[in-house]
Rosetta silent file (secondary structure, phi, psi, omega in degrees, C-alpha in Angstrom):
SEQUENCE: MLVNLMSGPRELHAIQKLAQDAERAGFGGITFTEGGRTAYLSVAAAALATEQLEFSTGIAVAFPRSPMITAGIAWELQDASRGRFRLGIGTQVRAHITRRYGVEFDPPGPRMRDYVAALRAIFLAFQGKQPLDHHGPYYELTLLNPMWSPGAIEYAAPAIDVAAVGPYMLKMAGELCDGIHVHPLHSMKYLTDVVAPTVAEGARRGNRDPSEVDLLVPVLTIVGDSEEEKAGARAFCRQQVAFYGSTPNYALQFDLLGFEGTTARLRERQKAGDMAGMVEVISDEMLEHYTVDAKWDDLADRLVDRYRGHASQLIMYTAGMDYARDPSSIDRWGEVAKAVANVA
SCORE:     score description
SCORE:     0.000 S_00000001
   1 L     0.000  129.468  173.018   92.691   94.465  109.250 S_00000001
   2 E   -70.086  140.938  179.180   93.467   95.912  105.838 S_00000001
   3 E  -116.621  118.136  178.582   95.406   93.456  103.683 S_00000001
   4 E  -102.367  155.195  169.309   98.016   94.755  101.222 S_00000001
   5 E   -95.376  139.954  173.613   99.906   93.091   98.462 S_00000001
   6 E   -96.418  133.921  176.686  103.687   93.674   98.532 S_00000001
   7 E  -140.874  145.185  166.149  105.393   94.501   95.320 S_00000001
   8 L   -83.628  157.575  176.118  108.783   95.674   94.172 S_00000001
   9 L   -64.118  150.142  176.949  108.876   98.430   91.568 S_00000001
  10 L  -151.626 -172.730  179.325  108.783   97.365   87.974 S_00000001
  11 L   -51.342  135.321 -165.130  107.995   98.846   84.572 S_00000001
  12 H   -68.107  -32.054  174.111  105.355  101.474   85.211 S_00000001
  13 H   -66.048  -35.126  175.881  102.763  100.222   82.778 S_00000001
  14 H   -65.946  -37.810  176.553  103.048   96.808   84.401 S_00000001
  15 H   -61.429  -39.192  178.984  102.528   98.463   87.777 S_00000001
  16 H   -64.764  -40.058  178.509   99.296  100.022   86.545 S_00000001
  17 H   -66.010  -44.974  177.980   98.031   96.604   85.434 S_00000001
  18 H   -56.967  -47.370 -177.145   99.048   95.062   88.752 S_00000001
  19 H   -62.022  -42.653 -178.398   97.199   97.814   90.661 S_00000001
  20 H   -67.181  -38.084  177.640   94.014   97.403   88.632 S_00000001
  21 H   -66.864  -39.180 -179.467   94.116   93.606   89.114 S_00000001
  22 H   -66.134  -41.441  179.446   94.764   93.997   92.856 S_00000001
  23 H   -64.043  -43.004 -179.577   91.814   96.371   93.223 S_00000001
  24 H   -64.111  -38.380 -175.446   89.517   94.059   91.291 S_00000001
  25 H   -71.295  -25.193  177.474   90.648   91.054   93.341 S_00000001
  26 L   113.985   11.602  172.577   89.778   92.669   96.664 S_00000001
  27 L   -67.544  154.605  176.244   93.060   93.828   98.158 S_00000001
  28 L   -83.334  -27.119 -177.102   92.983   96.894  100.416 S_00000001
  29 E  -176.330 -176.841  177.440   96.175   98.316   99.004 S_00000001
  30 E  -127.708  134.187  172.757   99.731   97.814   97.708 S_00000001
  31 E  -107.546  118.291 -177.503  102.930   98.298   99.627 S_00000001
  32 E  -100.164  123.244  174.642  105.837   99.104   97.341 S_00000001
  33 L   -81.889  169.402 -179.173  109.332   98.247   98.351 S_00000001
  34 L  -120.096  127.745  177.336  112.354  100.153   97.057 S_00000001
  35 L  -140.254 -116.843 -179.393  115.256   98.468   95.243 S_00000001
  36 L   -70.830  -20.418  175.664  116.775   99.193   91.854 S_00000001
  37 L  -121.490  154.254 -174.000  113.756  101.381   90.994 S_00000001
  38 L   -76.192  138.358  178.342  112.102  104.005   93.119 S_00000001
  39 H   -69.083  -27.795 -173.717  108.967  103.095   95.008 S_00000001
  40 H   -65.893  -39.147  178.751  107.557  106.605   94.591 S_00000001
  41 H   -68.180  -33.848  177.246  107.084  106.326   90.818 S_00000001
  42 H   -66.135  -39.068  175.174  105.343  103.018   91.267 S_00000001
  43 H   -59.820  -46.154 -178.498  102.897  104.635   93.712 S_00000001
  44 H   -58.923  -51.144  179.892  102.197  107.419   91.208 S_00000001
  45 H   -57.629  -46.084 -176.884  101.492  104.959   88.396 S_00000001
  46 H   -68.387  -38.712 -178.917   99.294  102.753   90.546 S_00000001
  47 H   -63.891  -38.969 -174.698   97.342  105.697   92.043 S_00000001
  48 L   -75.973   -9.818 -178.024   96.497  107.106   88.664 S_00000001
  49 L  -105.000   -1.190 -173.005   95.140  103.695   87.536 S_00000001
  50 L  -135.237  170.319 -178.801   92.832  102.964   90.483 S_00000001
  51 L  -118.710  -27.796 -170.139   90.037  104.519   92.565 S_00000001
  52 L  -124.722  -25.973 -178.162   90.057  102.826   95.987 S_00000001
  53 L   -56.169  143.465  171.883   93.357  101.082   96.711 S_00000001
  54 E   -97.265  151.078 -177.063   95.567  102.576   99.404 S_00000001
  55 E  -131.371  145.420  173.550   99.318  102.824   98.790 S_00000001
  56 E  -144.892  157.153  170.386  102.368  102.974  100.894 S_00000001
  57 E   -94.406  128.490 -171.503  106.111  102.876  100.515 S_00000001
  58 L  -139.518   73.565   -1.978  107.480  100.068  102.562 S_00000001
  59 L  -123.214  165.626  167.443  110.011  101.505  102.758 S_00000001
  60 E   -91.548  140.350 -179.389  111.563  104.367  100.817 S_00000001
  61 E   -73.074  128.060 -170.647  115.137  105.162  101.913 S_00000001
  62 L   -83.800  -57.423 -163.329  115.165  108.463  103.812 S_00000001
  63 L   -61.232  -33.434  178.413  118.679  109.788  104.320 S_00000001
  64 L   -68.505  -17.688  173.952  119.807  110.084  100.668 S_00000001
  65 L  -105.799  132.689  176.976  116.838  112.396  100.131 S_00000001
  66 L   -66.359  157.312  176.628  116.557  115.564  102.132 S_00000001
  67 H   -53.785  -36.374  179.974  113.341  115.967  104.146 S_00000001
  68 H   -66.210  -41.801  176.805  112.179  118.616  101.669 S_00000001
  69 H   -61.303  -49.016 -179.745  112.607  116.291   98.707 S_00000001
  70 H   -61.698  -43.468  179.371  110.782  113.483  100.451 S_00000001
  71 H   -62.718  -42.820 -179.262  107.991  115.813  101.694 S_00000001
  72 H   -65.209  -40.225  177.808  107.419  117.251   98.232 S_00000001
  73 H   -65.508  -46.541 -178.813  107.161  113.837   96.629 S_00000001
  74 H   -62.311  -37.573  179.832  104.834  112.548   99.346 S_00000001
  75 H   -63.804  -42.485  179.423  102.646  115.650   99.069 S_00000001
  76 H   -71.193  -32.266  176.583  102.170  115.200   95.341 S_00000001
  77 H   -69.761  -37.372  176.231  101.434  111.492   95.767 S_00000001
  78 H   -65.465  -34.974  177.376   98.838  112.237   98.393 S_00000001
  79 H   -71.228  -47.189 -176.614   97.202  114.693   95.985 S_00000001
  80 H   -66.544  -31.441  179.817   97.422  112.351   92.999 S_00000001
  81 L   -87.352   -1.437 -176.274   95.990  109.411   94.988 S_00000001
  82 L    56.964   48.957  175.331   93.211  111.592   96.416 S_00000001
  83 L    83.196   18.887 -174.118   94.310  110.950   99.956 S_00000001
  84 L  -108.081   21.493 -173.466   95.212  107.253   99.629 S_00000001
  85 E  -115.721  139.203  171.875   98.950  107.455  100.333 S_00000001
  86 E  -120.539  130.840  178.013  101.075  106.628  103.382 S_00000001
  87 E   -87.210  112.064  176.033  104.726  107.640  103.461 S_00000001
  88 E  -105.983  120.574 -177.859  106.858  104.776  104.724 S_00000001
  89 E  -129.234  157.905  178.810  110.537  105.602  105.292 S_00000001
  90 E  -151.948  168.821 -179.374  113.526  103.839  106.780 S_00000001
  91 L   -80.807  -23.944 -162.601  117.220  104.167  107.432 S_00000001
  92 L    59.662 -170.117  178.748  118.503  101.204  105.421 S_00000001
  93 L  -104.337  160.015 -172.860  121.822   99.896  106.728 S_00000001
  94 H   -52.239  -47.677 -176.163  125.038  101.805  107.071 S_00000001
  95 H   -57.354  -43.800 -178.324  126.873  100.165  104.133 S_00000001
  96 H   -69.358  -41.198 -177.762  124.175  101.060  101.619 S_00000001
  97 H   -67.013  -42.284 -175.960  123.802  104.624  102.860 S_00000001
  98 H   -86.593  -33.735 -174.018  127.497  105.435  102.976 S_00000001
  99 H  -100.583  -26.409  178.895  128.853  103.267  100.123 S_00000001
 100 H   -97.017  -42.262 -178.465  125.941  103.166   97.665 S_00000001
 101 L   -96.116  -24.153  177.729  124.369  106.554   98.245 S_00000001
 102 L    71.750   37.435  176.375  127.421  108.387   99.593 S_00000001
 103 L  -126.953  173.819 -177.469  125.681  110.234  102.376 S_00000001
 104 L   -78.964  149.655 -175.818  125.917  110.324  106.164 S_00000001
 105 L  -119.721  -46.006 -171.951  124.277  107.650  108.306 S_00000001
 106 L   -82.399  146.574  -15.470  125.262  108.103  111.988 S_00000001
 107 L   -83.406  126.694 -169.847  123.546  108.340  114.294 S_00000001
 108 H   -60.118  -42.147 -177.781  120.585  106.661  112.544 S_00000001
 109 H   -65.957  -57.384  176.491  118.013  106.885  115.348 S_00000001
 110 H   -59.685  -34.388  179.252  118.381  110.574  116.281 S_00000001
 111 H   -66.332  -40.373  179.127  118.816  111.495  112.629 S_00000001
 112 H   -67.105  -38.123  177.650  115.523  109.768  111.764 S_00000001
 113 H   -58.101  -46.311  179.526  113.804  111.478  114.681 S_00000001
 114 H   -67.518  -33.958  178.204  114.869  114.852  113.348 S_00000001
 115 H   -61.413  -48.207  179.448  113.861  113.779  109.812 S_00000001
 116 H   -59.812  -46.985  178.702  110.310  112.968  110.973 S_00000001
 117 H   -60.948  -38.182  177.872  109.996  116.280  112.816 S_00000001
 118 H   -65.101  -39.589  176.890  111.226  118.101  109.729 S_00000001
 119 H   -59.924  -44.632  179.268  108.614  116.361  107.593 S_00000001
 120 H   -58.493  -45.207 -178.452  105.865  117.441  109.986 S_00000001
 121 H   -66.579  -39.143  177.838  107.040  121.059  109.834 S_00000001
 122 H   -65.717  -43.620  179.830  107.226  120.981  106.026 S_00000001
 123 H   -58.821  -43.348  178.274  103.743  119.505  105.669 S_00000001
 124 H   -60.311  -41.957  179.995  102.341  122.303  107.860 S_00000001
 125 H   -66.148  -42.355  176.561  104.147  124.862  105.733 S_00000001
 126 H   -58.232  -40.163 -178.010  102.874  123.332  102.484 S_00000001
 127 L   -79.127   -3.573  179.169   99.319  123.526  103.847 S_00000001
 128 L    77.109   17.796 -176.827   99.857  127.196  104.744 S_00000001
 129 L   -85.973  -23.573  175.551   99.257  126.585  108.461 S_00000001
 130 L  -161.499  157.415  174.476  102.597  128.008  109.600 S_00000001
 131 L   -65.885  154.077  177.830  105.898  129.318  108.186 S_00000001
 132 L   -72.753  117.761 -177.708  108.673  126.799  107.698 S_00000001
 133 L  -153.464   70.966 -179.116  110.814  127.059  110.840 S_00000001
 134 E  -107.161  126.510  177.686  112.457  123.776  111.746 S_00000001
 135 E  -125.636  100.389 -178.744  115.630  123.795  113.806 S_00000001
 136 L  -121.708  172.666 -178.955  117.008  120.330  114.447 S_00000001
 137 L   -69.179  -19.500 -178.402  120.361  118.777  115.162 S_00000001
 138 L  -121.246  -23.303 -177.609  120.669  117.495  111.560 S_00000001
 139 L  -132.002  124.228  177.839  118.212  119.543  109.484 S_00000001
 140 E  -118.457  112.441 -172.894  117.738  123.308  109.568 S_00000001
 141 E  -130.423  113.051 -175.287  114.848  124.385  107.336 S_00000001
 142 L  -139.265    4.710 -174.859  113.603  127.941  107.295 S_00000001
 143 L  -122.359  118.673  175.317  113.173  128.984  103.639 S_00000001
 144 L  -151.353   83.140  177.379  110.033  128.195  101.604 S_00000001
 145 L   -69.701  150.395 -177.340  109.045  130.911   99.174 S_00000001
 146 H   -48.405  -42.428 -176.538  105.545  130.509   97.549 S_00000001
 147 H   -65.883  -18.670  178.741  107.028  129.598   94.150 S_00000001
 148 H  -100.520   -0.490  179.210  108.821  126.621   95.725 S_00000001
 149 L  -100.042  137.319  177.086  105.875  125.273   97.659 S_00000001
 150 L   -70.513  -12.710  176.995  103.425  122.843   96.041 S_00000001
 151 L    85.791  170.906 -178.131  100.650  124.636   97.959 S_00000001
 152 L   -67.006  148.717  171.606   97.679  123.392   99.964 S_00000001
 153 L  -123.690  166.479 -173.093   95.769  120.282   98.932 S_00000001
 154 L   -86.347    2.814 -179.220   92.269  119.200   99.920 S_00000001
 155 L  -111.600  159.554  177.257   93.531  116.055  101.680 S_00000001
 156 L   -66.151  157.374  176.822   95.180  115.576  105.038 S_00000001
 157 L   -57.521  147.245  179.699   98.969  115.379  105.142 S_00000001
 158 L   -59.339  145.173  170.787  100.250  111.844  104.397 S_00000001
 159 E   -63.209  145.887  175.945  100.650  109.502  107.352 S_00000001
 160 E  -112.218  116.622  179.003  104.307  109.046  108.268 S_00000001
 161 E  -114.835  145.863  175.988  105.404  105.493  109.016 S_00000001
 162 E  -125.121  149.803  171.826  108.935  104.342  109.865 S_00000001
 163 E   -77.252  128.713 -177.089  110.683  101.003  109.741 S_00000001
 164 L  -142.049  135.987  179.692  111.568  100.095  113.296 S_00000001
 165 L  -125.863  -54.166 -174.242  113.155   97.082  114.901 S_00000001
 166 L   -89.563  174.048 -173.670  115.112   98.071  118.022 S_00000001
 167 H   -58.233  -42.060 -175.902  114.039  100.019  121.130 S_00000001
 168 H   -60.607  -51.841 -175.308  115.139  103.495  120.095 S_00000001
 169 H   -67.159  -36.389  179.793  113.222  103.519  116.791 S_00000001
 170 H   -66.622  -40.329  176.988  110.161  101.811  118.285 S_00000001
 171 H   -65.689  -44.070 -179.177  109.953  104.413  121.054 S_00000001
 172 H   -61.853  -43.297  178.178  110.465  107.269  118.634 S_00000001
 173 H   -63.922  -39.645  179.323  107.768  105.919  116.354 S_00000001
 174 H   -63.616  -30.958 -179.443  105.368  105.502  119.298 S_00000001
 175 H   -81.649  -40.908 -163.530  105.971  109.153  120.219 S_00000001
 176 H  -118.710  -21.031 -167.148  106.040  110.833  116.814 S_00000001
 177 L  -105.726  166.382  178.964  104.829  108.631  113.923 S_00000001
 178 L   -88.405  -24.326 -178.991  101.561  107.421  112.527 S_00000001
 179 E  -161.506  170.771 -178.915  102.702  103.876  111.990 S_00000001
 180 E  -129.652  129.659  169.725  105.506  101.326  112.095 S_00000001
 181 E   -86.578  104.743  177.862  106.657   99.040  109.359 S_00000001
 182 L   -69.589  142.303 -179.909  107.391   95.865  111.336 S_00000001
 183 L   -69.353  145.887  176.407  110.243   93.827  109.906 S_00000001
 184 L   -56.941  -32.299  177.383  109.271   90.654  107.905 S_00000001
 185 L   -84.232   93.481 -179.765  111.520   88.716  110.323 S_00000001
 186 L  -149.867  148.410  173.856  109.340   88.769  113.406 S_00000001
 187 L  -112.908  166.065  176.651  107.806   86.291  115.800 S_00000001
 188 H   -63.528  -32.500  179.236  104.672   86.769  117.870 S_00000001
 189 H   -65.763  -36.968  176.575  106.810   86.888  120.966 S_00000001
 190 H   -67.123  -39.123  179.011  108.690   89.860  119.497 S_00000001
 191 H   -65.389  -42.659 -172.608  105.403   91.626  118.712 S_00000001
 192 H   -84.256  -37.583 -172.416  103.969   91.093  122.202 S_00000001
 193 H   -94.511  -21.361 -178.393  107.112   91.324  124.380 S_00000001
 194 H  -116.641  -58.674 -173.523  109.141   93.966  122.504 S_00000001
 195 H   -64.313  -54.413 -174.557  107.071   95.966  120.032 S_00000001
 196 H   -57.732  -51.928 -178.178  103.868   96.529  122.022 S_00000001
 197 H   -70.156  -30.174 -179.240  105.396   97.670  125.344 S_00000001
 198 H   -74.496  -41.099  175.817  108.149   99.741  123.673 S_00000001
 199 H   -62.088  -42.300  178.177  105.717  101.507  121.389 S_00000001
 200 H   -61.961  -37.691  177.004  103.472  102.135  124.369 S_00000001
 201 H   -63.938  -44.074  177.884  106.393  103.682  126.286 S_00000001
 202 H   -64.226  -38.569 -178.821  107.042  106.047  123.375 S_00000001
 203 H   -64.607  -40.447  176.894  103.373  106.888  123.075 S_00000001
 204 H   -63.028  -36.281 -179.411  103.214  107.860  126.768 S_00000001
 205 H   -66.980  -28.451  179.151  106.230  110.106  126.251 S_00000001
 206 L   -99.136   13.538 -178.604  104.300  111.849  123.460 S_00000001
 207 L    54.167   44.996 -179.224  101.035  111.991  125.428 S_00000001
 208 L  -123.798  162.276  170.718   99.396  109.641  122.963 S_00000001
 209 L   -86.691  135.725  179.659   97.377  106.476  123.122 S_00000001
 210 H   -59.829  -22.917  178.792   99.348  103.488  121.696 S_00000001
 211 H   -67.777  -12.837  179.006   96.337  102.652  119.554 S_00000001
 212 H   -77.217   -9.470 -178.531   97.115  105.767  117.517 S_00000001
 213 L  -104.880  111.055 -179.537  100.177  103.991  116.110 S_00000001
 214 E   -74.496  140.984  171.994   99.408  101.555  113.310 S_00000001
 215 E  -106.960  116.459 -178.688  101.469   98.373  112.973 S_00000001
 216 E  -103.205  115.646 -164.188  101.997   97.428  109.342 S_00000001
 217 E  -122.117  110.130  172.097  103.168   93.809  109.286 S_00000001
 218 E   -74.003  138.435 -174.536  104.614   91.927  106.309 S_00000001
 219 E  -121.377  124.118  172.473  103.868   88.224  106.560 S_00000001
 220 E   -83.396  121.423 -175.605  105.932   85.366  105.194 S_00000001
 221 E  -117.068  144.761  170.016  103.478   82.621  104.196 S_00000001
 222 E  -116.844   94.230 -172.096  103.865   78.931  103.350 S_00000001
 223 E  -122.299  140.609  179.329  100.555   78.259  101.609 S_00000001
 224 L   170.169  158.994 -179.552   99.352   75.406   99.479 S_00000001
 225 L   -92.970   -1.408  174.339   96.912   72.501   99.405 S_00000001
 226 L  -144.442  160.171  176.722   99.640   69.889   99.235 S_00000001
 227 H   -61.982  -34.015  176.476  103.158   69.526  100.609 S_00000001
 228 H   -61.987  -43.048  179.448  104.382   69.634   97.045 S_00000001
 229 H   -68.484  -33.273  179.774  102.735   72.984   96.487 S_00000001
 230 H   -77.225  -18.404 -170.256  104.140   74.304   99.744 S_00000001
 231 H   -57.593  -46.416 -178.239  107.695   73.107   99.087 S_00000001
 232 H   -64.320  -43.541 -179.815  108.751   76.091   96.984 S_00000001
 233 H   -64.529  -37.362 -179.638  107.279   78.620   99.451 S_00000001
 234 H   -66.937  -39.584 -179.624  108.937   76.862  102.384 S_00000001
 235 H   -66.848  -41.975  178.918  112.332   76.924  100.651 S_00000001
 236 H   -63.009  -46.123 -179.864  111.909   80.636   99.828 S_00000001
 237 H   -62.506  -40.737  179.436  110.915   81.523  103.387 S_00000001
 238 H   -62.779  -40.019  178.784  113.795   79.592  104.846 S_00000001
 239 H   -65.323  -39.795 -178.402  116.153   81.491  102.563 S_00000001
 240 H   -67.811  -41.138  178.942  114.627   84.857  103.506 S_00000001
 241 H   -63.188  -41.795  177.316  114.883   84.143  107.228 S_00000001
 242 H   -63.653  -43.213  179.810  118.543   83.204  106.765 S_00000001
 243 H   -61.978  -54.319  179.629  119.204   86.382  104.720 S_00000001
 244 H   -58.768  -44.498 -175.033  117.452   88.689  107.132 S_00000001
 245 H   -68.233  -12.606  178.404  118.847   86.919  110.149 S_00000001
 246 L   -78.285   -9.685  178.662  122.441   87.470  109.045 S_00000001
 247 L   -80.367  126.909 -175.414  122.146   91.189  109.854 S_00000001
 248 H   -58.803  -32.663 -179.859  123.584   91.828  113.347 S_00000001
 249 H   -64.669  -18.657 -177.847  120.768   94.260  114.248 S_00000001
 250 H   -99.204    4.565 -178.949  118.280   91.438  113.885 S_00000001
 251 H   -57.879  -30.163  179.380  120.043   88.935  116.159 S_00000001
 252 H   -56.412  -29.988 -177.734  117.501   89.816  118.871 S_00000001
 253 H   -62.555  -39.093  177.468  114.815   88.049  116.871 S_00000001
 254 H   -78.525  -42.203 -176.833  116.575   84.707  117.434 S_00000001
 255 H   -59.986  -34.252 -175.744  117.845   85.460  120.934 S_00000001
 256 L   -64.796  -27.165 -177.187  114.331   86.266  122.154 S_00000001
 257 L  -100.540    6.918  178.431  113.220   82.756  121.300 S_00000001
 258 L    89.882    9.945  179.104  116.228   80.992  122.801 S_00000001
 259 L   -99.336   50.546 -176.531  118.076   80.524  119.529 S_00000001
 260 L   -59.810  142.456  178.087  121.152   82.403  120.708 S_00000001
 261 L    85.354    0.407 -179.811  124.142   82.527  118.349 S_00000001
 262 H   -64.895  -44.349  179.359  122.094   81.984  115.203 S_00000001
 263 H   -60.873  -38.863  179.199  123.118   85.270  113.628 S_00000001
 264 H   -64.554  -40.484  178.548  126.764   84.573  114.322 S_00000001
 265 H   -66.857  -38.743  178.515  126.479   81.154  112.618 S_00000001
 266 H   -63.180  -44.511 -177.344  124.709   82.771  109.647 S_00000001
 267 H   -68.003  -33.597  179.540  127.388   85.416  109.285 S_00000001
 268 H   -63.629  -43.198  177.336  130.181   82.853  109.493 S_00000001
 269 H   -69.843  -38.089  177.788  128.682   80.973  106.558 S_00000001
 270 H   -59.374  -48.038 -179.038  127.880   84.182  104.716 S_00000001
 271 H   -64.836  -26.783  176.208  131.514   85.359  104.886 S_00000001
 272 L   -84.177   -0.673 -178.863  132.608   81.966  103.591 S_00000001
 273 L    75.619   15.333 -177.359  130.261   82.327  100.635 S_00000001
 274 L   -92.324   78.948 -179.848  128.283   79.283  101.806 S_00000001
 275 H   -65.686  -37.367  179.302  124.749   80.286  100.944 S_00000001
 276 H   -68.002  -35.841  176.286  123.429   76.716  101.203 S_00000001
 277 H   -65.174  -36.863  175.983  125.009   76.496  104.626 S_00000001
 278 H   -57.747  -47.577 -178.518  123.219   79.652  105.724 S_00000001
 279 H   -60.106  -39.180 -176.606  119.849   78.103  104.800 S_00000001
 280 H   -66.970  -20.015  176.239  120.671   74.940  106.713 S_00000001
 281 H   -64.798  -30.114 -175.002  121.066   76.975  109.928 S_00000001
 282 L   -85.424  105.329 -177.106  117.351   77.746  109.863 S_00000001
 283 L   -78.399  166.565  175.430  115.588   74.753  111.406 S_00000001
 284 H   -61.015  -36.935  177.859  111.940   73.850  110.954 S_00000001
 285 H   -61.411  -41.969  175.211  111.335   74.955  114.523 S_00000001
 286 H   -63.358  -45.499 -175.544  112.746   78.380  113.799 S_00000001
 287 H   -60.109  -34.856  179.695  110.760   78.676  110.588 S_00000001
 288 H   -59.579  -33.627 -178.039  107.475   78.052  112.422 S_00000001
 289 H   -74.419  -24.126 -171.161  107.985   81.246  114.476 S_00000001
 290 H  -109.582    3.279 -176.521  108.504   83.478  111.436 S_00000001
 291 E  -137.584  161.316  170.492  105.931   82.153  108.957 S_00000001
 292 E  -110.066  121.321 -176.760  102.256   81.308  108.619 S_00000001
 293 E  -110.262  119.067 -176.711  101.813   77.765  107.248 S_00000001
 294 E  -161.481  160.140  165.511   98.347   76.883  105.936 S_00000001
 295 L   -74.902  158.923 -174.537   96.176   75.504  103.191 S_00000001
 296 H   -57.892  -43.207 -178.077   94.523   78.128  101.023 S_00000001
 297 H   -69.033  -16.778 -179.003   91.085   77.723  102.604 S_00000001
 298 H  -102.334   -8.833 -170.962   92.597   78.087  106.082 S_00000001
 299 H   -62.854  -44.537 -178.262   95.000   80.949  105.456 S_00000001
 300 H   -60.224  -43.138 -179.287   92.615   83.830  106.277 S_00000001
 301 H   -64.403  -40.705 -177.991   91.642   82.223  109.587 S_00000001
 302 H   -65.454  -39.916  178.442   95.258   81.541  110.471 S_00000001
 303 H   -64.355  -42.890  178.556   96.169   85.172  109.734 S_00000001
 304 H   -66.838  -42.255  177.855   93.348   86.485  111.828 S_00000001
 305 H   -60.395  -38.647 -175.274   94.111   84.150  114.710 S_00000001
 306 H   -79.456  -39.794 -166.759   97.723   85.182  114.715 S_00000001
 307 H  -112.033   -9.718 -179.759   97.533   88.898  114.134 S_00000001
 308 L   -61.789  131.307 -175.173   94.162   90.167  115.378 S_00000001
 309 L    82.796   -4.707 -178.815   94.869   92.708  118.087 S_00000001
 310 L  -122.421  -12.710 -178.332   98.538   92.900  117.091 S_00000001
 311 L  -139.945  144.746  172.779   98.438   94.448  113.577 S_00000001
 312 L   -90.116  -30.476 -176.379   96.552   97.222  111.830 S_00000001
 313 E  -146.769  134.016  174.357   97.557   96.069  108.382 S_00000001
 314 E  -104.048  141.707  179.954   98.923   92.840  106.956 S_00000001
 315 E  -121.835  116.921 -177.733  101.189   92.853  103.919 S_00000001
 316 E   -78.249  105.519 -168.462  101.353   89.653  101.908 S_00000001
 317 L   -61.617  -39.252 -174.062  105.063   89.312  101.277 S_00000001
 318 L  -101.269   -4.006 -175.351  104.945   86.851   98.367 S_00000001
 319 H   -59.843  -41.080  178.948  101.672   87.843   96.647 S_00000001
 320 H   -67.129  -34.687  177.363  103.382   90.234   94.254 S_00000001
 321 H   -68.501  -38.967  176.088  106.003   87.639   93.380 S_00000001
 322 H   -62.356  -43.158  179.199  103.285   85.086   92.738 S_00000001
 323 H   -59.941  -41.411  179.888  101.540   87.560   90.500 S_00000001
 324 H   -61.550  -34.421  178.871  104.700   88.133   88.468 S_00000001
 325 H   -79.102  -39.097 -172.854  104.894   84.365   87.800 S_00000001
 326 L  -150.736   97.190 -175.058  101.172   83.838   87.320 S_00000001
 327 L   -58.718  -25.113 -179.938   98.800   86.867   87.173 S_00000001
 328 L   -68.663  -17.731 -178.820   95.778   84.574   87.810 S_00000001
 329 H   -66.682  -17.348 -176.918   97.091   83.877   91.328 S_00000001
 330 H   -66.018  -27.146 -177.736   95.946   87.324   92.438 S_00000001
 331 H   -69.807  -38.602  178.327   92.348   86.169   92.571 S_00000001
 332 H   -67.084  -42.114  176.147   93.202   83.480   95.188 S_00000001
 333 H   -64.475  -39.273 -179.805   95.196   86.018   97.206 S_00000001
 334 H   -63.287  -35.397  177.972   92.331   88.513   96.872 S_00000001
 335 H   -65.753  -37.273  175.187   89.905   86.035   98.406 S_00000001
 336 H   -63.816  -45.191 -178.396   92.204   85.747  101.398 S_00000001
 337 H   -60.579  -42.101  178.386   92.449   89.528  101.643 S_00000001
 338 H   -69.394  -38.361  178.752   88.652   89.929  101.596 S_00000001
 339 H   -63.848  -40.298  179.253   88.123   87.151  104.110 S_00000001
 340 H   -64.897  -45.766 -178.592   90.606   88.676  106.564 S_00000001
 341 H   -63.300  -37.051 -178.036   88.993   92.136  106.196 S_00000001
 342 H   -71.462  -35.277 -177.036   85.490   90.718  106.726 S_00000001
 343 H   -82.710  -44.505 -174.816   86.446   88.770  109.873 S_00000001
 344 L   -84.981    0.000    0.000   88.852   91.276  111.446 S_00000001
């Protein structure tokens, strides 16, 4: 399994230093999230500063950018990285798409399906393999004069990965996509009982083998050689599970394990502005399902035991945050990344 470091975008010179340190430490790649700054610029900066690291957006928001805009950026990043880029896109949630970006959201599943098909058509047109001729329910793309095309590159088109949680998106990804960004809030029961069979169903619909679909899995870790060292990580993970779990679409994660009503309780406290109360909803038993708890010397083995056969790539959720606080921490994380890669 390839092991990536997760990072949010930051000042671009700092991103270049992070990428060089991550490559030296032994990571396989960096997954860039998108927040106040665009993930795409971070990929560009990191790619130009390194030789071997792979990069992905995990994820870049799709709908505010037309398929042509996204395809053009992805194409240039694939060229700049010399074939080391994966395009990870997602829907985000309705409120952000309609109220922050001011664009249409519904219906998110079918719209994303058409978006992915449009990207495939554009990539083929960029490479000169066929004229642009995409006719979908949401995107109609038929004009690409030579002066507006970036032209062919010597690398394959970027892999297209989507963020998927529920059945529709998992099936669509199994049928049409190269990979899936699994949500950080996941249990092994969710991976085995929901993700695997649903992706397989989609793959059969697309006459594909399920093994053709990579699972890219962010991992919440509670790591340290003492309980004191673990305390901060445990508190952070509990907070993240509460935050993610308050989203109605993610209620299935709790229900699947018999923790019915957890999302409702989280939302009740959230609406009351009781952030501490939200965290208290997440019990130690719940936390065990959504995190990997280990000492540093045991972490690689724990990751392999948990995810071998279930993930193509692991993304260390807190490694980038640790690096921001203490750049020397990347060496310890890099040892874990190399150990996982060597075993798995």
